[in-house]
C-alpha positions as CSV (number, residue, x, y, z in Angstrom):
1,M,-33.8,17.3,-4.5
2,S,-30.5,17.2,-3.9
3,I,-28.0,17.4,-7.5
4,D,-26.4,14.2,-7.2
5,R,-29.9,12.9,-7.1
6,E,-30.9,15.0,-10.0
7,I,-28.3,13.4,-12.2
8,A,-28.7,10.0,-10.6
9,R,-32.4,10.1,-12.2
10,R,-31.6,11.6,-15.6
11,A,-29.3,8.8,-16.2
12,Q,-30.0,6.2,-18.5
13,L,-28.7,3.1,-16.4
14,L,-27.9,-0.1,-18.5
15,P,-29.4,-3.7,-17.7
16,I,-27.6,-5.1,-15.2
17,Q,-26.6,-7.9,-18.1
18,E,-24.9,-6.0,-20.2
19,I,-22.6,-4.2,-17.2
20,A,-22.3,-7.9,-16.1
21,A,-20.8,-9.1,-19.9
22,R,-18.7,-5.9,-19.8
23,A,-16.7,-8.1,-16.8
24,G,-17.2,-11.0,-19.0
25,I,-19.6,-12.2,-16.3
26,P,-22.3,-14.6,-18.2
27,S,-25.8,-13.6,-17.9
28,E,-26.7,-17.6,-16.7
29,A,-24.0,-16.7,-13.5
30,L,-26.5,-14.0,-12.2
31,E,-29.5,-13.7,-9.5
32,L,-31.4,-10.4,-10.6
33,Y,-32.6,-8.3,-8.2
34,G,-34.6,-5.8,-10.8
35,R,-33.1,-4.6,-13.2
36,Y,-30.0,-2.8,-12.2
37,K,-28.9,-5.4,-9.5
38,A,-27.9,-8.8,-9.6
39,K,-25.7,-11.5,-7.1
40,I,-23.0,-13.4,-8.6
41,R,-23.6,-17.0,-8.1
42,F,-20.9,-19.4,-6.4
43,D,-20.2,-21.5,-9.0
44,F,-19.3,-18.7,-11.8
45,I,-16.5,-17.6,-8.6
46,R,-15.2,-21.0,-8.1
47,S,-14.6,-21.7,-11.8
48,L,-12.2,-18.3,-12.2
49,K,-9.6,-19.5,-9.6
50,A,-7.1,-20.4,-12.0
51,R,-6.8,-16.5,-13.3
52,P,-3.8,-14.4,-12.7
53,D,-5.0,-11.5,-10.1
54,A,-5.3,-7.5,-11.4
55,R,-3.5,-4.6,-10.1
56,L,-5.2,-3.5,-7.2
57,V,-5.6,0.0,-6.7
58,L,-6.2,1.2,-2.6
59,M,-8.2,4.2,-2.5
60,V,-7.7,6.1,1.5
61,G,-8.4,9.2,2.4
62,M,-6.6,12.2,4.9
63,S,-8.6,12.5,8.2
64,P,-12.0,13.2,7.3
65,T,-13.6,16.9,8.4
66,P,-17.5,18.4,7.6
67,A,-15.7,19.8,4.7
68,G,-15.7,16.3,3.2
69,E,-12.7,14.4,1.2
70,G,-14.9,12.8,-1.1
71,K,-13.4,8.9,-1.2
72,T,-15.9,6.6,-2.4
73,T,-16.6,9.7,-5.6
74,T,-12.9,9.6,-6.3
75,A,-13.1,5.3,-6.8
76,I,-15.6,5.6,-8.9
77,G,-14.1,8.3,-10.5
78,L,-11.2,6.8,-11.2
79,G,-12.9,3.2,-12.1
80,D,-14.2,5.3,-14.8
81,A,-11.2,7.0,-16.5
82,L,-9.4,3.9,-16.4
83,N,-11.8,2.0,-18.2
84,A,-12.2,5.0,-20.8
85,I,-8.6,4.9,-21.2
86,G,-8.6,1.3,-21.8
87,Q,-8.3,-0.3,-19.1
88,R,-10.6,-3.3,-17.7
89,T,-11.8,-2.0,-14.7
90,V,-13.9,-3.0,-11.7
91,I,-14.6,-0.9,-8.6
92,C,-14.8,-2.8,-5.6
93,L,-16.6,-0.4,-2.4
94,R,-18.9,-1.1,0.7
95,E,-22.5,-1.3,1.1
96,P,-23.6,1.7,3.5
97,S,-25.4,1.5,6.8
98,L,-28.7,2.9,7.3
99,G,-26.9,4.3,10.4
100,P,-25.6,7.1,8.7
101,C,-28.1,7.3,6.1
102,F,-30.5,8.0,8.8
103,G,-27.8,10.0,11.0
104,Q,-25.7,12.7,10.2
105,K,-23.2,11.6,6.8
106,G,-26.0,10.6,4.2
107,G,-25.5,8.1,1.8
108,A,-22.7,6.6,0.6
109,T,-22.7,6.0,-3.1
110,G,-21.0,8.7,-4.7
111,G,-21.4,11.8,-6.1
112,G,-22.0,14.2,-9.2
113,Y,-21.1,12.4,-12.3
114,A,-19.0,9.4,-10.1
115,Q,-21.8,7.6,-8.6
116,V,-22.5,3.7,-8.5
117,A,-26.4,3.4,-9.1
118,P,-29.2,2.7,-8.5
119,P,-28.1,4.9,-5.6
120,D,-31.3,4.8,-3.7
121,D,-31.6,1.5,-3.6
122,I,-27.8,1.1,-2.5
123,N,-28.6,3.2,0.5
124,L,-31.2,1.6,1.9
125,H,-32.3,-2.0,1.5
126,F,-30.4,-3.0,-1.3
127,T,-30.4,-6.8,-1.7
128,G,-31.0,-7.5,1.8
129,D,-27.2,-8.0,3.2
130,F,-27.6,-6.1,5.9
131,H,-30.8,-7.3,7.4
132,A,-29.3,-11.0,6.6
133,I,-26.3,-9.9,8.5
134,A,-28.4,-9.0,11.6
135,A,-30.7,-12.0,11.6
136,A,-28.1,-14.2,12.2
137,N,-26.4,-12.0,14.8
138,N,-29.5,-12.2,16.4
139,V,-30.1,-16.1,16.2
140,F,-26.9,-16.6,17.9
141,A,-27.9,-13.8,20.7
142,A,-31.8,-15.8,21.1
143,M,-29.8,-19.4,20.8
144,I,-27.2,-18.2,23.6
145,D,-30.3,-16.8,26.1
146,N,-32.5,-20.2,24.9
147,H,-29.2,-21.7,26.3
148,L,-29.4,-19.6,29.9
149,H,-32.7,-20.9,30.2
150,W,-33.1,-24.5,29.8
151,D,-30.6,-25.8,31.7
152,N,-27.1,-23.9,30.7
153,A,-25.2,-27.2,29.9
154,L,-22.3,-25.4,28.4
155,G,-21.6,-23.4,31.7
156,L,-21.8,-20.0,30.5
157,D,-21.6,-17.2,33.0
158,P,-24.6,-14.9,32.5
159,R,-22.0,-12.2,34.0
160,R,-19.3,-13.0,31.5
161,I,-21.8,-13.2,28.0
162,S,-19.7,-11.1,25.3
163,W,-22.2,-11.6,22.7
164,R,-24.4,-8.3,22.1
165,R,-27.5,-8.3,19.7
166,A,-26.8,-5.8,16.9
167,L,-29.2,-3.2,14.4
168,D,-28.5,-1.3,11.4
169,V,-30.3,2.2,13.1
170,N,-28.1,4.9,15.2
171,D,-30.0,4.0,18.6
172,R,-28.3,5.1,22.0
173,A,-31.2,3.9,23.9
174,L,-29.7,0.5,23.1
175,R,-26.5,0.3,24.0
176,H,-26.9,-0.7,27.6
177,M,-29.9,-2.3,28.9
178,A,-31.5,-5.3,31.2
179,I,-33.3,-8.4,29.6
180,G,-35.3,-11.6,31.2
181,L,-37.0,-9.3,33.2
182,G,-40.2,-11.2,32.2
183,G,-40.2,-13.9,35.3
184,A,-39.8,-17.6,34.9
185,N,-40.2,-17.8,31.6
186,G,-38.8,-14.7,30.4
187,G,-35.5,-15.6,30.4
188,V,-32.3,-15.3,32.6
189,P,-32.2,-11.9,33.6
190,R,-28.8,-10.0,32.3
191,E,-27.3,-7.1,31.0
192,E,-27.5,-6.8,27.3
193,G,-26.3,-4.0,24.9
194,F,-27.1,-4.0,20.9
195,N,-24.2,-2.9,18.2
196,I,-24.7,-1.0,14.9
197,T,-24.4,-4.0,12.2
198,A,-21.5,-2.4,10.8
199,A,-19.9,-3.1,14.0
200,S,-21.1,-6.6,14.2
201,E,-18.6,-9.8,14.4
202,V,-20.9,-11.2,11.8
203,M,-20.2,-8.4,9.6
204,A,-16.4,-8.4,10.2
205,V,-16.9,-12.6,9.3
206,F,-19.1,-11.8,6.3
207,C,-16.2,-9.8,4.8
208,L,-12.8,-11.5,5.8
209,A,-14.4,-15.3,4.7
210,R,-13.0,-16.8,1.7
211,D,-16.4,-18.9,0.5
212,L,-18.9,-20.6,2.2
213,A,-17.2,-23.0,3.6
214,D,-14.6,-20.7,5.4
215,L,-17.8,-18.2,6.2
216,Q,-19.5,-21.3,8.3
217,E,-15.9,-22.1,9.8
218,R,-15.5,-18.7,11.3
219,L,-18.7,-18.0,12.2
220,G,-18.6,-21.4,14.3
221,R,-15.7,-19.8,15.9
222,M,-16.8,-16.5,17.5
223,L,-17.2,-16.2,20.9
224,A,-20.9,-16.5,23.2
225,G,-18.9,-15.7,26.0
226,Q,-17.0,-17.1,29.1
227,R,-17.5,-19.6,32.0
228,R,-17.0,-19.0,35.3
229,D,-13.1,-20.7,35.0
230,G,-12.7,-18.4,32.5
231,S,-12.4,-20.8,29.1
232,F,-14.8,-19.6,26.3
233,V,-17.5,-20.3,24.9
234,T,-18.4,-20.7,21.0
235,A,-21.2,-20.4,18.6
236,R,-19.9,-24.5,17.3
237,E,-21.0,-25.5,20.9
238,L,-23.9,-23.7,21.0
239,R,-24.7,-25.5,17.0
240,A,-25.5,-22.0,16.1
241,E,-22.8,-21.5,12.9
242,G,-25.1,-23.3,10.3
243,A,-28.5,-21.4,11.0
244,M,-26.3,-18.2,10.4
245,A,-24.7,-19.3,7.8
246,A,-27.7,-20.4,6.2
247,L,-29.3,-16.7,7.1
248,L,-26.4,-15.6,5.2
249,R,-25.8,-17.9,2.4
250,D,-28.0,-15.5,-0.5
251,A,-26.4,-12.5,1.0
252,F,-22.6,-13.5,0.9
253,M,-22.9,-14.0,-3.1
254,P,-21.1,-10.4,-4.2
255,N,-23.4,-7.7,-5.4
256,L,-23.2,-6.4,-9.5
257,V,-24.0,-2.8,-9.9
258,Q,-23.1,-0.2,-11.9
259,T,-21.7,3.7,-12.2
260,L,-23.0,6.3,-14.0
261,G,-20.4,5.9,-16.6
262,G,-21.1,2.0,-16.7
263,S,-18.6,0.7,-15.2
264,P,-18.9,-2.9,-13.2
265,A,-18.8,-2.2,-9.6
266,L,-19.2,-5.1,-6.8
267,V,-20.7,-3.6,-3.6
268,H,-20.6,-5.8,-1.1
269,G,-19.9,-5.5,2.7
270,G,-19.9,-3.1,4.9
271,P,-17.7,-2.2,7.9
272,F,-17.2,0.8,9.5
273,G,-13.6,2.1,9.4
274,N,-13.2,3.6,13.2
275,I,-14.8,0.6,14.9
276,A,-14.3,-2.3,12.3
277,H,-11.8,-3.2,9.5
278,G,-13.4,-0.8,7.3
279,C,-13.4,-2.5,3.7
280,N,-15.4,-4.3,1.3
281,S,-15.6,-7.9,1.3
282,L,-12.7,-10.3,0.4
283,I,-14.9,-12.3,-1.5
284,A,-15.9,-9.6,-4.0
285,T,-12.1,-8.1,-4.2
286,Q,-11.1,-11.4,-5.2
287,L,-13.5,-11.6,-7.7
288,G,-12.6,-8.3,-9.3
289,L,-9.3,-9.2,-9.0
290,K,-9.7,-12.2,-11.6
291,L,-12.0,-10.3,-13.8
292,A,-10.4,-7.2,-14.7
293,D,-6.8,-5.2,-15.6
294,V,-7.5,-3.2,-12.7
295,V,-9.7,-3.2,-9.1
296,V,-10.0,-0.2,-7.5
297,T,-11.2,-0.4,-4.1
298,E,-11.1,2.1,-0.9
299,A,-11.2,1.7,2.8
300,G,-12.9,4.1,4.9
301,F,-12.1,7.1,6.6
302,G,-9.0,8.5,7.0
303,A,-5.7,5.9,5.7
304,D,-4.8,5.9,9.4
305,L,-7.9,3.8,10.1
306,G,-9.6,1.8,7.0
307,G,-5.9,1.9,5.1
308,E,-4.1,0.5,7.9
309,K,-6.8,-2.4,8.7
310,F,-7.0,-3.0,4.9
311,L,-2.9,-3.7,4.9
312,N,-2.6,-5.2,8.2
313,I,-5.8,-7.7,8.4
314,K,-8.0,-7.7,4.7
315,A,-4.3,-8.0,3.0
316,R,-2.8,-10.1,5.3
317,M,-5.7,-12.6,5.8
318,G,-6.3,-12.7,1.8
319,N,-3.2,-12.6,0.6
320,I,-4.0,-9.5,-1.6
321,Q,-1.2,-7.6,-2.6
322,P,-1.8,-3.7,-3.4
323,D,0.0,-2.0,-6.2
324,C,-0.1,1.2,-4.9
325,A,-2.2,3.7,-2.9
326,V,-4.3,7.1,-3.8
327,V,-4.6,9.3,-0.7
328,V,-7.7,11.7,-1.8
329,A,-7.8,15.4,-0.2
330,T,-10.0,18.3,-0.7
331,I,-8.8,22.2,-0.7
332,R,-11.5,22.7,1.6
333,A,-10.6,19.7,3.9
334,L,-6.9,21.0,4.3
335,K,-7.8,24.5,5.0
336,M,-10.4,22.9,8.2
337,Q,-7.2,21.1,9.3
338,G,-5.5,24.3,8.7
339,G,-8.2,25.9,11.5
340,V,-10.6,27.5,9.0
341,A,-14.4,27.2,10.3
342,K,-16.9,25.1,7.8
343,A,-18.3,28.8,6.8
344,A,-15.3,30.4,5.8
345,L,-14.1,27.5,3.6
346,D,-15.2,29.2,0.2
347,K,-12.5,32.3,0.7
348,E,-9.2,31.7,-0.4
349,D,-6.6,31.0,2.1
350,V,-3.1,29.6,1.0
351,E,-1.4,30.1,4.4
352,A,-4.5,27.5,6.6
353,V,-4.0,25.5,3.6
354,T,-0.3,25.2,4.4
355,R,-0.7,24.6,7.9
356,G,-3.5,21.7,7.2
357,L,-0.6,20.0,4.7
358,P,1.1,17.9,7.4
359,N,-2.2,15.7,8.2
360,L,-2.1,14.9,4.4
361,E,1.7,14.5,4.4
362,R,1.2,12.2,7.5
363,H,-1.0,10.0,5.7
364,V,0.8,10.0,2.5
365,E,4.2,8.7,4.9
366,N,2.1,5.8,6.4
367,M,1.2,4.6,3.4
368,Q,4.7,4.0,2.3
369,K,5.8,2.8,5.5
370,F,3.9,-0.2,3.9
371,G,6.0,0.0,0.9
372,L,3.3,1.2,-1.4
373,P,4.1,3.7,-4.2
374,V,1.9,6.5,-3.1
375,L,-0.2,9.4,-5.3
376,V,-2.9,12.4,-4.0
377,A,-5.7,13.2,-5.9
378,I,-7.3,16.1,-5.5
379,N,-11.0,16.5,-5.3
380,A,-11.7,19.8,-6.8
381,F,-14.4,22.2,-5.6
382,P,-15.3,25.2,-7.6
383,S,-14.0,27.4,-4.4
384,D,-10.6,26.3,-4.9
385,T,-8.3,28.5,-6.4
386,A,-4.8,28.2,-8.4
387,A,-3.1,29.6,-5.4
388,E,-3.8,27.3,-3.2
389,M,-3.7,24.2,-5.2
390,G,0.0,25.4,-6.5
391,A,0.8,25.6,-2.2
392,V,-0.6,21.6,-2.5
393,V,1.8,20.7,-5.5
394,E,5.0,22.1,-4.5
395,R,5.1,21.2,-1.0
396,L,4.2,17.4,-2.0
397,A,6.7,18.1,-5.1
398,D,9.4,17.9,-2.6
399,R,8.7,14.5,-1.0
400,G,8.9,13.0,-4.7
401,I,4.9,12.9,-4.7
402,E,2.9,13.2,-7.6
403,V,-0.7,15.3,-7.0
404,V,-2.6,15.3,-9.6
405,R,-6.1,17.8,-10.0
406,C,-9.6,15.9,-10.3
407,T,-13.2,17.2,-11.3
408,H,-14.7,13.5,-11.6
409,W,-18.0,15.1,-9.8
410,A,-18.6,17.8,-12.5
411,D,-17.0,16.1,-15.6
412,G,-17.0,12.0,-14.9
413,A,-14.9,9.9,-16.4
414,K,-13.0,12.7,-18.0
415,G,-12.4,14.7,-15.1
416,A,-10.3,11.6,-13.7
417,E,-8.8,10.8,-17.2
418,A,-5.2,12.5,-15.3
419,L,-5.2,10.4,-12.0
420,A,-5.4,7.4,-14.4
421,R,-3.0,8.1,-16.3
422,A,-1.1,8.7,-13.5
423,V,-1.5,5.8,-11.5
424,M,-1.1,3.7,-14.3
425,R,2.5,5.1,-14.9
426,T,3.1,4.9,-11.3
427,M,2.3,1.2,-11.2
428,E,4.1,0.3,-14.2
429,T,7.4,2.3,-13.2
430,R,7.3,1.9,-9.1
431,P,6.8,-1.8,-8.3
432,S,4.9,-2.0,-4.8
433,R,7.4,-3.6,-2.1
434,F,4.0,-3.9,0.1
435,R,4.4,-5.9,3.3
436,P,2.3,-5.6,6.4
437,L,3.6,-3.1,9.5
438,Y,3.9,-6.0,11.8
439,A,4.6,-9.6,12.4
440,D,2.1,-12.1,13.2
441,S,4.5,-13.6,16.1
442,L,4.5,-10.1,17.7
443,P,2.6,-10.0,21.2
444,L,-0.7,-8.7,21.3
445,A,0.2,-5.5,23.2
446,E,2.6,-4.4,21.0
447,K,1.2,-5.0,18.0
448,I,-1.4,-2.0,19.2
449,R,2.1,0.0,20.4
450,T,3.1,-0.3,16.8
451,I,0.4,1.0,15.0
452,A,0.1,3.9,17.6
453,R,3.7,4.5,17.2
454,E,4.4,4.0,13.9
455,I,0.6,5.2,12.6
456,Y,-0.5,8.0,15.1
457,R,2.6,8.9,15.9
458,A,2.1,8.4,20.0
459,G,4.5,9.1,22.3
460,E,3.1,6.2,24.6
461,V,0.2,3.4,25.0
462,F,-1.8,3.5,27.9
463,I,-3.2,0.1,28.7
464,P,-4.2,-0.6,31.9
465,S,-3.3,-3.8,34.3
466,V,-6.6,-5.2,33.6
467,V,-6.9,-4.8,29.6
468,R,-3.2,-6.3,29.9
469,R,-4.4,-9.2,31.7
470,R,-7.2,-9.7,28.8
471,L,-4.4,-9.2,26.2
472,E,-2.3,-12.2,28.2
473,M,-5.4,-14.3,28.4
474,F,-6.0,-14.3,24.4
475,E,-2.4,-15.3,24.4
476,E,-2.7,-17.8,26.4
477,A,-6.0,-19.5,24.6
478,G,-4.1,-19.3,21.4
479,Y,-5.0,-16.2,19.5
480,G,-1.6,-14.4,19.8
481,A,-0.9,-14.4,16.0
482,F,-4.0,-12.5,15.1
483,P,-3.8,-9.1,14.5
484,V,-5.5,-6.2,16.2
485,C,-8.2,-3.6,14.9
486,I,-8.1,-0.5,16.9
487,A,-11.8,1.2,17.4
488,K,-11.1,5.0,18.1
489,T,-12.0,8.5,16.9
490,Q,-11.6,8.7,12.7
491,Y,-11.5,12.7,13.1
492,S,-8.1,12.5,14.8
493,F,-4.5,10.6,15.0
494,T,-5.4,11.2,18.6
495,A,-8.1,9.3,20.3
496,D,-9.6,13.0,20.9
497,P,-11.6,14.1,18.3
498,A,-10.8,17.6,18.6
499,V,-6.9,17.7,18.0
500,L,-6.3,18.4,14.1
501,G,-3.5,17.9,12.3
502,A,-0.7,16.0,12.6
503,P,0.1,15.7,16.2
504,E,3.1,13.6,18.3
505,G,3.7,12.5,21.3
506,H,0.4,11.9,23.0
507,I,-1.1,9.4,25.0
508,L,-3.1,6.8,23.3
509,P,-5.7,5.3,25.9
510,V,-7.1,1.6,25.5
511,R,-10.0,1.3,27.5
512,D,-10.9,-1.9,26.5
513,V,-10.1,-5.0,24.2
514,Y,-12.1,-8.0,23.0
515,L,-11.5,-10.7,20.9
516,S,-13.2,-11.3,17.4
517,A,-12.3,-15.0,17.1
518,G,-14.6,-15.8,14.2
519,A,-13.2,-12.8,12.3
520,G,-9.9,-13.2,13.4
521,F,-8.4,-10.0,15.1
522,V,-8.1,-8.0,18.2
523,V,-10.2,-4.8,19.0
524,A,-8.6,-2.4,21.0
525,I,-11.5,0.4,22.2
526,C,-9.4,3.6,22.1
527,G,-10.7,6.8,24.3
528,E,-14.7,7.3,24.1
529,I,-15.2,5.8,20.9
530,L,-18.6,3.4,20.8
531,T,-19.7,0.5,19.1
532,M,-23.8,1.8,18.7
533,P,-23.5,5.7,17.3
534,A,-26.5,8.0,18.3
535,L,-28.9,10.1,16.1
536,P,-27.6,13.5,16.4
537,R,-30.3,16.3,17.3
538,H,-31.5,16.7,13.8
539,P,-30.9,13.7,12.0
540,A,-30.7,13.1,8.2
541,A,-34.0,11.0,8.7
542,E,-36.2,14.2,9.2
543,A,-35.8,15.2,5.9
544,I,-36.6,12.0,4.4
545,G,-39.8,11.0,2.4
546,L,-41.8,10.1,-0.8
547,D,-42.7,12.7,-3.3
548,E,-45.9,12.6,-5.2
549,E,-45.0,9.8,-7.7
550,G,-43.4,7.5,-4.9
551,N,-39.9,8.5,-5.5
552,I,-37.4,8.8,-2.5
553,V,-36.6,12.4,-1.5
554,G,-34.1,13.9,1.2
555,L,-31.6,11.1,1.3
């Protein structure tokens, strides 16, 4: 059993009603899922509408490496520490996808004494939200094929159907396939493929809808595909949005759990940060902002992906005003960015830390471009040395950036107390001047170029003529005011995962674009990124099982 799971198993969790009471949620507002999980009813959420919003702290990271950065762990540690110093705090996180849990990355509930619990439940079926999202996605797919089979009254072109089925498992065999091969009663033969559930548009809609009415409205705007004349066919025309909304109704209630330190945590929605917008549900974040003095939330992968999308997409749509950003880094990840192999990370190497610092500095600069005050949290490991830490502090001090060393993995709230006090001091003395990076009115291609130029520091964006025509078609159809969601590798500022550090002047290749009309953004696929990941040679699933007492092991 891992140390993280051993710590979680020893923890004495409180009944979820007690955690709810700490957040000001009455027991009658809960829909219980056992002793330690609950959903929060919509009537209670609506009753909070007139309350002022809390302060919001956005937790982002440097570019991820196999060495680990611990963004979720640090968000949990900070939330616990803020509560410990008397700031009523709620933590808002994404739900883990089964893809990484059974693939390579593993679970996503934090670590050490900075975890949300019960971790095995959250990492697996939890309250069934992912299953509901996949079911809603696939009902729409089934209705599309049923429409083709019977009379195709809407004139859908089978060659131009853009909707894909979804499954929350990494499965390369489902990326491209042929369906409808069973003869006259087997449907219309056509090409098809699956997205992982976390990358589906239903997940994006789920996480950007303000309420149930907005959820159903957005579902109705989703696109099945095109007719031969190029016009779009929507879910509303197929009369599919009602069935999808019914499947999502209960899932759409935010989930309440707790940290090992007893802090309330809303864990709801789970789009990936590299191929989707990487933020937990808007309804959960807005609920947290009504319940607390401070809300801590995180955005997936590096600040160039989830952070940029939180600020350009989620904050724009939800009218959210973040108060500061915390960029999480580790000495080990800095050394890896500086060219050190994973096997050698335990050895002191101040020069490698210095070589890796431009990556961290780039993420700090990017968050400042949005008008946010920024701090850096160093998630400490036992192998870190004073000289390595000193190199980080000195370098960032020259930029006016405060660096705080955190030991929340080992020490829980106490280990992040210095960070909590620094965050409060920053929010009280350095007001946020948040603004999105681009205006709604900017053409779609220019929005892509703005992100590439300002965030990735690309020298050029290559958009093939066929892709440019698609962007122009989206604008002509009335979608030009949408923000853009870049899908690219999380490991680099470029589209090449092997290019580390802080490169400049590279070319960002835009391979394709597609319209997420219900979610309200245009996706630009850059490089070789895929919307259905695959399992590695030895997936984590090989080590997962049950012990003699029925406990889950190996997760």
